[in-house]
Backbone as CSV, one residue per row, in Angstrom:
resi,resn,N_x,N_y,N_z,CA_x,CA_y,CA_z,C_x,C_y,C_z
1,MET,8.311,-23.549,-12.657,7.836,-24.489,-13.442,8.668,-23.912,-14.951
2,ALA,9.190,-24.820,-15.526,9.869,-23.918,-16.479,9.278,-25.009,-17.791
3,LEU,8.687,-24.479,-18.747,8.251,-24.925,-19.678,9.941,-24.876,-21.139
4,THR,10.028,-26.270,-21.561,10.915,-26.430,-22.593,10.001,-25.927,-24.296
5,LEU,10.253,-25.619,-25.074,9.941,-25.205,-25.984,10.989,-26.070,-27.544
6,HIS,10.540,-26.783,-28.364,11.548,-26.707,-29.718,10.728,-25.892,-30.527
7,GLY,12.113,-24.961,-31.238,11.619,-24.205,-32.287,12.796,-24.320,-33.088
8,THR,12.933,-23.336,-33.478,13.913,-23.069,-34.926,14.636,-22.162,-34.439
9,VAL,15.576,-22.321,-33.277,16.478,-21.203,-33.407,17.545,-21.212,-34.037
10,SER,18.362,-20.131,-34.594,19.220,-20.421,-35.485,20.776,-21.770,-34.941
11,ASP,21.014,-21.992,-33.764,21.856,-22.802,-33.478,21.368,-24.339,-32.777
12,ASN,19.157,-24.518,-33.527,19.173,-25.330,-33.064,18.882,-25.385,-31.657
13,THR,18.857,-24.673,-30.573,18.982,-24.893,-29.089,17.888,-24.843,-28.495
14,ASP,17.515,-25.513,-27.077,16.056,-25.277,-26.622,15.866,-23.860,-26.028
15,LEU,14.812,-23.652,-26.370,14.346,-22.284,-25.305,13.491,-22.364,-24.330
16,GLN,13.722,-21.834,-23.205,13.087,-21.873,-22.005,12.326,-20.804,-21.585
17,ILE,10.886,-20.757,-21.470,10.008,-19.929,-20.989,9.818,-20.195,-19.667
18,ALA,9.893,-19.166,-18.666,9.648,-19.191,-17.365,8.538,-19.205,-16.707
19,SER,7.451,-20.189,-16.254,6.180,-19.699,-16.153,5.966,-19.432,-14.749
20,ASN,6.318,-18.039,-14.260,6.044,-17.253,-13.346,4.718,-16.598,-13.213
21,ASN,4.408,-16.433,-11.580,3.470,-15.533,-11.303,3.868,-14.322,-10.466
22,ASN,3.064,-13.300,-10.377,3.129,-12.142,-9.502,2.542,-12.463,-8.074
23,THR,2.824,-13.374,-7.612,2.547,-14.025,-6.061,3.371,-14.297,-5.248
24,PRO,2.935,-13.530,-3.925,1.527,-13.077,-3.400,1.499,-12.159,-3.863
25,ALA,-0.012,-11.770,-3.667,-0.966,-10.392,-3.996,-1.943,-10.449,-2.889
26,PHE,-1.936,-8.973,-2.840,-3.282,-8.844,-2.213,-3.803,-7.511,-2.236
27,VAL,-5.210,-7.482,-2.356,-5.978,-6.068,-2.238,-6.735,-6.041,-1.035
28,VAL,-6.603,-5.304,-0.197,-7.331,-4.753,1.147,-8.069,-3.400,0.843
29,ARG,-9.231,-3.694,1.833,-9.759,-1.771,1.747,-10.603,-1.784,3.649
30,LYS,-10.833,-0.761,3.519,-11.634,-0.331,5.062,-13.272,-0.594,4.437
31,SER,-13.516,-1.002,5.665,-15.401,-1.589,5.343,-15.693,-0.682,5.958
32,THR,-15.716,0.412,7.627,-15.897,1.506,7.828,-14.786,2.696,7.986
33,ASN,-15.317,3.700,7.987,-14.417,5.046,8.562,-13.654,5.079,9.790
34,GLN,-12.478,5.410,9.686,-11.458,5.136,10.798,-10.768,6.430,11.334
35,SER,-11.428,6.904,12.240,-10.778,8.108,13.291,-9.588,8.018,13.408
36,ILE,-8.696,9.256,13.297,-7.713,9.196,14.268,-7.616,10.474,14.456
37,SER,-6.756,10.781,15.324,-6.536,12.224,16.309,-5.457,13.341,15.367
38,ASP,-6.079,14.229,15.340,-5.119,15.560,14.429,-3.935,15.779,14.760
39,ASN,-3.017,15.483,13.823,-1.549,15.596,14.029,-0.850,14.344,14.607
40,VAL,-1.393,13.436,14.820,-1.080,11.768,15.172,-0.649,11.470,13.698
41,VAL,0.455,10.245,13.990,0.525,9.564,12.855,0.377,8.473,13.425
42,THR,-0.570,7.477,12.549,-1.601,6.875,13.049,-1.736,5.724,12.141
43,LYS,-1.569,4.171,12.568,-1.270,3.173,11.733,-3.012,2.690,11.325
44,LEU,-3.241,2.600,10.082,-4.546,2.544,9.043,-4.512,0.843,9.460
45,THR,-6.278,0.559,9.329,-6.292,-0.578,9.548,-7.705,-0.928,8.376
46,PHE,-7.202,-2.328,7.999,-7.844,-2.440,6.697,-8.693,-4.373,6.813
47,ASP,-9.942,-4.412,6.789,-10.591,-5.244,7.015,-11.260,-6.241,5.976
48,VAL,-11.208,-5.745,5.237,-12.069,-6.398,3.820,-10.642,-7.191,2.897
49,GLU,-10.516,-7.864,3.108,-9.764,-8.829,2.280,-10.540,-9.363,0.759
50,ASP,-10.142,-8.097,-0.518,-10.758,-8.824,-1.922,-9.893,-9.861,-2.332
51,VAL,-8.979,-9.862,-2.091,-7.736,-10.405,-2.597,-6.698,-10.719,-1.814
52,ASP,-5.942,-12.168,-1.542,-5.363,-12.401,-0.823,-4.373,-13.892,-0.866
53,THR,-3.688,-13.774,-1.789,-3.558,-15.320,-2.732,-2.773,-16.394,-1.681
54,ASP,-1.854,-15.348,-0.572,-0.694,-16.500,0.477,-1.270,-16.325,1.677
55,ASN,-2.320,-15.523,1.837,-2.770,-15.211,3.315,-1.955,-15.000,4.113
56,ALA,-0.938,-13.672,3.567,0.274,-12.709,3.926,-0.430,-11.570,4.312
57,PHE,-1.866,-11.318,4.400,-1.901,-10.070,4.857,-2.528,-9.914,5.756
58,ALA,-2.213,-9.802,7.076,-2.736,-10.057,8.540,-2.520,-9.024,9.200
59,SER,-3.069,-8.594,10.381,-3.295,-7.542,11.326,-2.999,-6.413,10.843
60,ASN,-3.588,-6.167,9.727,-2.693,-4.642,9.068,-2.043,-4.433,8.480
61,LYS,-0.960,-5.372,8.178,-0.248,-5.681,7.762,0.348,-6.857,6.424
62,PHE,0.937,-6.688,5.928,1.636,-7.851,4.885,2.810,-8.006,5.196
63,THR,3.250,-9.648,5.316,4.315,-9.936,5.773,4.594,-11.133,4.618
64,VAL,6.053,-10.582,4.179,6.835,-11.835,2.881,6.453,-13.159,3.869
65,PRO,5.766,-14.024,2.961,5.748,-15.512,3.246,7.618,-15.897,3.031
66,SER,7.267,-17.237,3.557,8.607,-17.943,3.063,8.887,-18.583,2.252
67,GLY,10.181,-18.396,1.671,10.310,-18.627,-0.064,9.584,-17.703,-0.977
68,LYS,9.299,-16.582,-0.341,8.727,-15.141,-1.182,9.767,-14.064,-1.132
69,ALA,10.754,-14.187,-0.680,11.796,-12.861,-0.943,11.999,-12.456,-1.916
70,GLY,12.163,-11.177,-2.292,12.336,-10.742,-3.968,11.560,-9.454,-3.835
71,LEU,11.400,-8.753,-5.243,11.114,-7.512,-5.490,9.931,-7.317,-5.095
72,TYR,8.618,-6.064,-4.227,7.631,-5.914,-4.719,6.872,-4.494,-5.000
73,LYS,5.393,-4.755,-5.624,5.303,-3.393,-5.722,4.171,-2.887,-4.744
74,PHE,4.357,-1.589,-4.429,2.934,-1.267,-3.540,2.469,-0.077,-3.401
75,ASP,0.999,0.102,-3.831,-0.279,0.807,-4.081,-0.650,1.337,-2.708
76,ALA,-1.346,2.441,-2.067,-1.956,2.854,-1.320,-2.636,3.677,-1.631
77,PHE,-3.955,3.656,-1.490,-4.912,5.173,-2.016,-5.920,5.389,-0.707
78,VAL,-5.399,6.524,-0.013,-6.300,6.583,1.178,-6.339,8.524,0.749
79,ARG,-8.437,8.337,1.190,-8.693,9.636,1.648,-8.952,10.112,3.178
80,LEU,-8.412,11.449,3.273,-8.382,11.942,4.817,-9.305,13.279,4.674
81,ASP,-10.299,13.074,5.391,-11.466,14.106,5.512,-11.527,15.134,6.935
82,ALA,-11.203,16.260,6.915,-11.032,17.167,7.790,-12.355,16.866,8.992
83,ASN,-13.073,16.769,8.175,-14.597,16.661,8.571,-15.227,18.360,8.683
84,ASN,-14.494,19.017,8.639,-14.866,20.393,8.363,-14.600,21.290,6.750
85,ASN,-15.343,21.909,6.176,-14.789,22.831,5.376,-13.887,23.809,5.713
86,SER,-12.719,23.901,4.729,-11.563,24.430,4.444,-10.775,24.338,5.963
87,ASP,-10.862,23.173,6.288,-9.518,22.876,7.398,-8.519,22.013,7.443
88,ALA,-8.476,21.664,6.618,-7.152,20.871,6.426,-5.935,21.026,5.621
89,GLY,-4.570,21.226,7.107,-3.649,22.154,6.830,-2.283,21.323,6.283
90,THR,-2.397,20.139,6.642,-0.969,19.256,6.380,-2.185,17.868,5.987
91,ALA,-1.230,16.786,5.110,-1.429,15.814,5.195,-0.600,15.013,4.653
92,ILE,-0.070,13.690,5.640,0.919,12.672,4.999,0.514,11.272,5.250
93,LEU,0.753,11.384,4.363,1.056,9.147,4.022,1.926,9.178,3.914
94,TYR,2.287,7.390,4.756,3.601,6.874,4.548,3.306,5.195,4.846
95,LEU,4.646,4.938,3.763,4.276,3.161,3.809,5.708,2.818,4.754
96,TYR,5.471,2.192,5.672,6.574,1.441,6.795,6.693,0.317,6.292
97,LYS,8.173,-0.304,6.144,8.826,-1.257,6.174,9.131,-1.867,7.695
98,ASN,8.932,-3.134,8.392,9.487,-2.911,9.821,9.150,-2.225,10.226
99,GLY,8.487,-1.457,10.644,7.889,-0.636,11.279,9.110,1.000,11.059
100,THR,9.846,1.066,10.342,10.119,2.426,10.022,9.929,2.914,8.751
101,ALA,9.109,4.564,8.214,8.904,5.081,7.207,9.662,4.423,5.965
102,GLN,9.378,4.437,4.956,10.602,4.150,3.941,9.742,5.278,2.612
103,HIS,8.818,4.868,3.057,8.247,6.119,1.693,7.555,7.209,2.278
104,ILE,7.779,8.813,2.225,6.304,9.362,2.498,6.036,10.326,1.494
105,VAL,4.910,10.837,1.421,3.785,11.552,0.674,3.610,12.688,1.543
106,TYR,3.959,13.615,0.907,3.759,15.018,1.683,2.413,16.112,1.459
107,SER,1.582,16.259,1.486,0.936,17.676,0.872,0.667,18.910,2.396
108,HIS,0.994,19.695,2.212,0.882,20.982,2.429,0.069,21.977,2.079
109,PHE,-0.922,22.770,2.655,-2.221,23.769,2.051,-1.890,25.110,2.573
110,GLY,-1.023,26.269,2.098,-1.130,27.538,2.477,-2.448,27.906,3.191
111,THR,-2.988,28.552,1.862,-4.097,28.612,1.825,-4.965,28.134,1.147
112,GLY,-6.204,28.394,1.597,-7.332,28.043,0.574,-7.551,26.715,1.269
113,TYR,-7.627,26.099,2.414,-7.720,24.640,2.906,-8.928,24.403,2.261
114,PRO,-8.522,22.854,2.323,-9.714,22.313,1.634,-10.154,21.090,2.591
115,ARG,-11.286,20.314,2.569,-11.853,19.682,3.513,-11.376,18.140,3.667
116,ALA,-10.798,17.667,2.262,-10.398,16.616,1.922,-9.576,16.452,1.197
117,ILE,-8.638,15.438,1.635,-7.723,14.894,0.440,-7.402,13.471,-0.304
118,SER,-7.273,13.270,-1.140,-6.789,11.734,-1.610,-5.401,11.830,-1.907
119,MET,-4.939,10.524,-1.482,-3.606,10.606,-1.881,-2.988,9.626,-1.813
120,ASN,-1.858,9.148,-2.814,-1.530,7.727,-3.202,-0.218,7.953,-2.738
121,ILE,0.583,6.650,-2.704,1.804,6.117,-2.346,2.109,5.002,-3.045
122,ASN,3.323,5.001,-3.902,3.598,3.811,-4.718,5.046,3.637,-4.273
123,SER,5.379,2.239,-4.354,6.458,1.600,-4.331,7.044,0.366,-4.362
124,ILE,8.574,0.673,-5.363,8.462,-0.908,-5.264,10.181,-1.104,-4.275
125,LEU,9.636,-2.136,-3.398,10.721,-2.286,-2.646,11.517,-3.827,-2.758
126,ASN,12.416,-4.196,-2.445,13.286,-5.351,-2.008,13.187,-5.765,-0.671
127,LEU,12.848,-7.123,-0.657,12.024,-7.669,0.710,12.214,-9.150,0.984
128,SER,12.941,-9.002,1.925,13.231,-10.706,2.720,11.950,-11.439,3.434
129,VAL,12.063,-12.724,3.997,11.229,-13.288,4.124,10.966,-13.036,5.455
130,ASP,9.631,-12.741,5.998,9.587,-11.927,7.393,9.386,-10.580,7.327
131,ASP,9.695,-9.443,6.131,9.476,-8.238,6.370,8.023,-8.093,6.228
132,TYR,7.870,-6.906,6.751,6.578,-6.445,6.941,5.881,-5.520,5.993
133,ILE,5.206,-4.861,5.364,4.659,-3.377,5.331,3.204,-3.150,5.813
134,GLU,3.505,-1.770,6.553,2.050,-1.093,7.095,2.128,0.404,6.329
135,ILE,0.933,1.170,6.318,0.161,2.302,5.778,0.144,3.084,7.324
136,TYR,0.719,4.353,7.089,0.333,4.921,7.876,-0.181,6.635,7.621
137,ALA,-1.076,6.822,8.519,-1.036,8.490,7.760,-1.171,9.568,8.940
138,ALA,-1.656,10.362,8.378,-1.556,11.907,9.323,-2.190,12.702,8.668
139,MET,-2.865,14.006,9.467,-3.837,15.092,8.949,-3.564,16.366,10.363
140,ASN,-3.130,17.182,9.507,-3.237,18.400,10.763,-4.286,19.692,9.937
141,THR,-5.107,19.459,11.271,-6.551,20.493,10.973,-5.795,21.759,11.941
142,ILE,-6.926,22.818,11.108,-6.713,24.351,11.296,-7.637,24.189,12.695
143,ASP,-8.621,23.823,12.862,-9.199,23.793,14.051,-8.669,22.989,15.021
144,ASN,-7.841,21.917,14.784,-7.544,20.656,15.489,-8.824,19.753,16.235
145,SER,-9.153,19.336,14.928,-10.361,18.358,15.235,-9.453,16.840,14.795
146,ASP,-10.772,16.075,15.095,-9.889,14.497,14.709,-9.999,14.543,13.215
147,VAL,-9.503,13.166,12.295,-9.609,13.814,10.867,-10.215,11.910,10.628
148,THR,-11.167,11.725,9.274,-11.739,10.834,9.197,-10.629,9.769,8.059
149,VAL,-10.566,8.758,7.567,-9.677,8.099,6.648,-11.266,6.862,6.248
150,ASN,-11.214,7.909,4.768,-12.845,7.318,4.573,-12.918,6.006,4.243
151,SER,-13.719,5.390,3.785,-14.049,3.956,3.930,-13.873,3.322,2.644
152,ASN,-14.362,2.029,2.402,-14.671,1.568,0.813,-13.729,1.498,-0.078
153,LYS,-14.265,1.823,-1.048,-13.093,2.072,-2.442,-12.475,3.705,-2.144
154,TYR,-12.628,3.995,-1.056,-11.604,5.436,-0.908,-10.432,5.222,-0.593
155,SER,-10.727,3.963,0.260,-8.568,3.931,0.887,-8.665,2.396,0.716
156,VAL,-7.771,2.042,-0.332,-7.216,0.858,-0.620,-5.842,0.564,-0.631
157,PHE,-4.836,-0.866,-0.488,-3.758,-1.053,0.158,-3.447,-1.897,-0.706
158,CYS,-2.723,-2.274,-1.521,-2.449,-3.640,-2.381,-0.961,-3.784,-2.893
159,GLY,-0.722,-4.872,-3.439,0.891,-4.941,-3.169,0.816,-6.618,-4.252
160,HIS,1.796,-6.828,-4.686,2.128,-7.903,-5.204,3.850,-8.320,-5.346
161,LYS,4.669,-9.663,-5.715,5.515,-9.503,-5.898,5.673,-9.416,-7.423
162,LEU,6.851,-9.138,-7.654,7.321,-8.744,-9.352,7.853,-10.124,-9.317
163,ILE,7.530,-10.261,-10.402,8.138,-11.325,-11.799,9.567,-11.474,-11.420
164,GLY,10.547,-12.446,-11.695,11.939,-12.150,-11.813,12.789,-12.560,-10.565
């Protein structure tokens, strides 16, 4: 919807200001911890929807709705816990588009291994209708034990369409 404002422009032309919004938009998080196998790239589950303006987040992925193609901003914040002190060797966070990794954040701990790490990934993507975005993670532990993806506010995935 465009609004026409009549004002004093030097040549007396009408000004138009677009009234757009940043939807679709979503914010999802985990209600419970998720266990993932050591050194296995695993799709993360997000089961609490704090915001989902267009019902575009389902089955743990965001899908661009009909008529909503364009530029999108995505953010994922995830805490991976090796479950034992000094056990995290490497950690990787992935943003997937249509089943393929688009952006990757990698952390390697050469010495002084921590127990857990909070990672984030930020991205802007040009998406078409029916493109979908998912978050994956992996951690390689020193003792090859399973990894916990922490829940609630420790692991959040959000995104929105950019105006324009």
